[in-house]
N, C-alpha and C positions, 0 to 999 in steps of 0.2 A: 643557621639554613642553610645562608650561600656556602658555609665552610665545609657541610656537611656532601655539596653537587662535586669539591674536587677527591673527597672520600670516594664517591660513586665514580668517578672518574680513573682512578688508582684501583679501586679494586679490579675494576672489567677488563683492567691492565691482571693483573694477579691471579684473574681463574684462566688468562691463559702458560702458565708455568703446567698446568695440569696435561695441556696436550701436547707442548714439547717433551715434556716424560715422555708421553703413550710414544710420543713420533722416533722415542730411540728405539730400537731392535733390543729389548734386555727378555726379552719371552723367553730364551732360553736360560735364563738363572732367573730365572722369578722363584721358583722350588729351592734353589739354595738362597736367596734372597730370605724367603718366608721362615727357613731354617731359622740363619741367621736372628733376624728381628724377634722368633721367636724364642730363640735361646734367652739372648737379652732382655726379653719383657719376662719370662719369667726366672732368668739368675744375675740379673742385675741387681748391683751391690747401692748404687746409689739412685738417684731420681734422674739424675740425667741420662743413664745408660739404657732404663728402662724408657724413657721416652722415646731415643736414639729405637730402642727397639720397637717400641709400638709401633713408628714413622717407617720403618724398614717390611717389617709385617704388615701394615697397606699399601705401600708400593710390590711390595713382592704379592697379592691376594689382587691386586687391580691387572700387574702383567699376568698373572698367569688367568687370570679372568681373559685377558686379551686375547691371549693364545688358544682358549678354547674356542670363545666366539669367533677368529680367524679360522680353526680349523674347521667348524660350521660352516664355513660363507665358503667354502674352497668350491664346491658346487653350482653355487650362484656365476659361478664364471660362463658354463654352457647354459643357464638356463636362457631362453631366447625372450621371454615376456619380462624377466626384473633385468636383461640385458635392455631390452627399448621404451622402460622406466626410463632406466638412467639416461639417455640419450636424452629425452622430453625432458628432466630437468635442467638441462641446459639453458632451458628458457628462466631466466632470472627471475621473473613474476613468481610463475609455479612453485624454482628453488626456495624461491624466502616463506612462500606461504609454508612449504610443506614443514623448510627449518622448523618457524616459527611453531604452530601449531605440535608438531611434536617434540620438542622441545617443553614448551607449555605443560603437557600430557607428564611426562616423564621429569620434569620438576628441575630440569640438571641438561646449561649446555654443554658442561667438561662432558656431561654421559654421553651425550648427543654425537659430540665433536671426536668424541670416543669412538661410537658409531662409524663415523664416517673415515678416520682415520684406516677402522680395520680393514672395510671394503676399500680403501685407498688401495691396501695392503696390500689386495688381494686382485690387485689391477685394472678393478672393475670402472672403477670411479676416476675419472678428469678432476684436474685444477678448476675447469673452466664450469663441472657440474658440482664442485664441491663447495666454490667460495660462496652462490647463491643459499647454500643451505649452510653453513658457516654463519653468512647475514642471520637469517633466518634465527638460527638459534642465538644468537647475540639478541637478536628484540623478543623473543620468545624467554628467554631466560629473566625478564624483570617482567614479564604479567603478571605470572604468580601472585609478585609480593602488591603487583596493583589493584590483581583481584584482591588480595587479605590486605589491602589498606583502604576497604569499603569498610563504612561506617566506623571507619577509627578515629583519632583525633585531627584535626585538618593539616599540622605540619606529618605527620607520616602519610598523608596522602602527598602533603606538596614532595616528597620523596619519592615515592612509586613513580607521579607525571615525573618528574624532573628526571628519573633514569629511563622511563620508557621512551620521553622526548630525548634522550642526548644519543638512545639508540635509533631512532628512528630520524634521526634527521644525520647519522653518522651514515646510513644504511642510503636513502632515498640523494646523497655526496657519492658513491663509489657505486650505486647497482646500472650508472649511464658508464661507468670505464671501468665495467668487471674485466675484459679481454686486457686493456692496458695494465690493470693492477694486475690480472692472470702474469702476462710478460715479466713484470717489474718481480715479482714473488720468485717465479725463477731465476732471473737475474739473480739474485740474494742465497738462494737456496747452493746446496750443494747439486753438482751434475749429474751423479750418481755412477755406475755403470755403463760407461759409453760400449759395450759390447753385448748389452741384454737389447733385445727389442722385444714391440708389441705388450701384451700387457705384461709381462717378467719386468723389463723396463720401468709402466707405469708402476706398479709394486716396491718399487726401490724407490721411487722418488716422490713422489707424488704424497705420502703420507706427513714428511719431513713439509712438503711445498704449503700442505691444509694449514700444519699447522703455525708454519709461519706466517699464513696467508693469515690465523686468527690475529698471532699476538701485532702484526705488524696492522690491522686495519685499528685494531684498541689502542696502541701507541699513536695512531694517525690523530684517529677522535680525540686525544685526549690533550695531545698537540693544538689542534684547533680551537677545540672548544674550552678548554681552563682559560682562557683570559676573557672566555665572555658568560663566565658563570654569574658574574655580580649581574649582568641586564638577564641572565635565562633565570634569577630566582627574584628579580622583579616581576617579570613576562608571567611565573608562576604565581607568585606572589597574588598577582592583580587579574588571572585566570582565578585563584582561588583566593578571597577574598575570608576575613578571620570571619568565624561566626559567633553573632554577637552570644555573649555567656548568659547563659543563664542563673536568672536570681539567686533561683535556691540551690545553688552549688557557687558559692563565691569563691571558693578555692579550689582548685584542678591544676593537672599537669600540661605546661606546653609542649613538648618536647617527647619526653619518652612514649613509647608506646607498644603494647606489645605485640602488633603484628611484624613489626623489626626485627623480634627475638629471634627467628629462625638464623640473621644474617648478626653475629652478633658484634663486629667490625663498626655500623651502621649503627646498629644499639646501644655500644657504647659511646659514639660519638654524638649521641642523643642525648643519654644521661649524662656524658660531660655540661652540653647547652644547658642542662636545666640545672646541674652542681651550678655553673655559672648562676642564671640565673635566680637560683638560691643566696648565692652570694653576695648579689648584688641588692640585695633586700636585707640582708644581714649589717653591710656595709651601707645601705641607706638608715636605718635605724640607728645606728653609731654617729652619721650623721646629724641626724635631727634630738636626739639627746641631749647637748650642750645648750639648744635653741632656751628652755625653761631656766638654763641657771644664768647664759647673758644677756638674753631680753627678755625674761619672765612669760615667755608664751607657754600656755598651756595647751592649744588645740591639739600641738603637735604630737602630747602625751595620747590621746587618744587611735591616734593613727598608729605609735607603738604596738596598741594590740593589735592590730590586723594586722602586722607586716609579724610580729610572732607565731599568731595563729596560722599563717602560710608560710613560714618556716618549718615550723612543726609539724603541719599538714607535707610541707613538699623532702623532709627525712624519711619519711615511712612512707613516702610512695616512689623514691628514689630508691631509699634498702630496698624493699621488695624490690624492687626494676632489679637492680648490684645484684642480688642472688639469686634469682628466677636465669642470668644471664651464667654466673656462675656455678649454677647447677650444670649445661651444658660441658661439653668437650670441647674445650679451650686451650688453645696454648697457653703455656704460661705467664709469656709476657700480658696475654691478653686481662689475665687470671691477677697478674700483681696491678695493672690498672686500674680492675676494678673495686679493690682492698682502698687502692688509693683514696681513689672515689667516696667509697665510705667513712673512710678516716674523713676523708675534709670536709666534709657533711655532719658528721657531728662535728669538728671544730666551728665552724659556722655556726649549727644550732646553739655552740656553746656562745658564742660571740653576741647572739641574739638574747639569749638569757641574762646575760651583763645589765644587757641595755634592759630588758623590762623586767627581770626579777628582782637587781640590784638595783640600778640607777632610779629609772623609774620612781621604786617608792620612793628615792633620796629626791628625785626632782619635787615632788607631790610632799615634802616636807618643808622646803625650800620655800616653792613656792607660796606656805602660809606665814611665814619670817619676811621682816623688814630688813634678809640680808642685804647685803653686797661683798665684795671680793675687792681688795685693792684694786689699787689698778694695776700692779706690777706681777701681783695674782694672778687676775684675768687673764694677762699675754702669756706668762707661763700655763696656766689650765687648756687656754686657745692652742696653742705651741704644741703640747702634747698631747694634744685633740688631733691635730695635724698630724704629726709621728703617726699615731694611728692608725687615720686612718690612709694614710701613704702605703702602710706595713700589709691593710686588707687587699691593695689594689697589688702590691708585689706579690702577693699569694695569689691570687683569681688570676695573675700574668703569667707565676709559677706554675698553676693548677693550670692553667689552656696549652702551654706550650713546652710544657716538662724541663726549664731550660736550669740544668745547675748552677749554670753560672749567677743567674738569679738568687738562685736557694740560697746560694753561699754566700751573696750578698745581702740576704734576709738574714743570714746568723748573724753576719758583724754588724748588723741596723740594730740589730735587738738588745746587741750587747751596747749599742751607744745609747739607746733609748734607758737603757737600765742607768748608764751613768747620768743620761738627761734629768730622769726623775731623782736621782739623791741628790744635781745639783740644784732642781729646784726646791726640793724638799728641801734641802740647807737655806737658799732666801728666803725662805715660807718662814722659816725657823729663825733668821734673823729680823723677820720681821715682827712677829710675836716678841722678839727679844727689847724690840725698840718701843712695844706696844702701841704696835697702828691699830685703830680703833676698828676698822673694816677686815684686819688682818684675823685678830681677835675671834671675832663673833661666826667666822666663814671657814674658820681654822678647820674643822673635824668635817665637813662637805669639800675644801681645798685636798687634804689629803686623802678624800675617799677617791675623786674622782682624777686623779695623779693614779692613785693605787688599781683601776679598775679599770682605769685604759692602758697600764700599763701588761693586764690578764688579760684584755682584747687585741695586742699587739703579741702578747706570747701563744693566746691561741692561732694568730694570723702567722707566727713564725713556726708552728709547730708542722704546716703544712707542707712550708719548703723540706723540714726534719726528715718528714716521713719518706718524701722523693730522696735524699740527697740516703736516705740506709737503704731506700731499693734498690738505688744504683747502684751495680755493681760495681766493685772497690780495685778498678784498671788499672796500671801506669799509667793512660793518659790523661782518669780522673784526679789524680793526687797531681799531675804538671797541669792539670787546672786551675788546682787548688792553690798550690804557690802562683801561681800569675797572678790568680785573685788578691792575693794578696799583695801584691804591690797594686793593689790601684785605692785600694784601703782609703788613700787621701781626698782620692776622685770621688768619693760616693757622695760626697757627702750633698 
């Protein structure tokens, strides 16, 4: 949850890019951009060209729509009731209220701020009147998500509340300093054509100033609040504690929620946390499966059944959620990330299957015997078990950070683990030759455990492999691979 708060703040900065683009006076070229975009979209031979064409077409339609809106608003310059309304909007509280309500109604802060920029372009909106409106837009944009989160999971509600809380705190910090903030924005913005005056001059400079105010506000809000995401997460968790789980629903998702599907970047972040939770359950199953063999602990076997059922449940829920995300119009990078999550879910489920369907039956057989491993054999099995667990931990870190360096390290490690298995099989063979009773009695189980732990490490390594395969093969990546080879000895 705390990690999601950073994404919320970053997404706030990302939404300001649209306002910056609208503030560029590109409306005269809108039809040309539409024509070029349509041509690339319809005639492009590669996926990349069609994507570029789709983006250009979207921007062209956006600018063309802004031009039509701007032309339609020209008469408002001389419409006295409208001019009087704008004068009253310089009251900060009224401006914030109107911005909040209108943005919540149209469900898009970018669209509302685009309207403000169009009004400013006609010279009828001052910067002092525009700032309260855009502050209200920042609050209004998260109200819709907050309402949608009602009746959903606690995690989704926490994300929505934190989003609203951040924006309200930012507005409260700035509302008392609007004149100072306006002067700062003017100082950082272009001066415009100084030969113009009155409404013409306002129409020349205020659109860019409003876009800059929107960007500066969100960047400043992120810089101020980012160090406090941890305390903010704890505050929200205290305000909204976990609901007691209903006994009739033993398994449920903790992070993913359909209410967040409208914001794919947040939905993917929640899905990532759910996948990591699933991976931790699978890892715990691997940790416990050795206890029946080394300590003759029978009680943990019932816990493995519950773990397997939970992993299967999470696999179905996460895959369905990721499928719904992928069916939306999302960037290729997000589509690749969703695919990588589905692949990772499958690998974690395979690890859980090895424990529950292969090793657990062998553990039950073992407990019915009086066999024991030799001391040396027991140490080898425990060492290889730790190697498999470390590989799962690396897989989870690789999945979370998308770190190519760790992914390449995992591939090197797996090669060493295969050599380690061969070495342990060789030393076990030598004990069989020496006719050591415990080694003879436990040989079948000894070899089975080593083989299954290797399979587990292999599935964990696949999580790193898919990241490397999806990553672009750039010269920088090749250089990084060469550098990592020099660290082979330091990985031990």
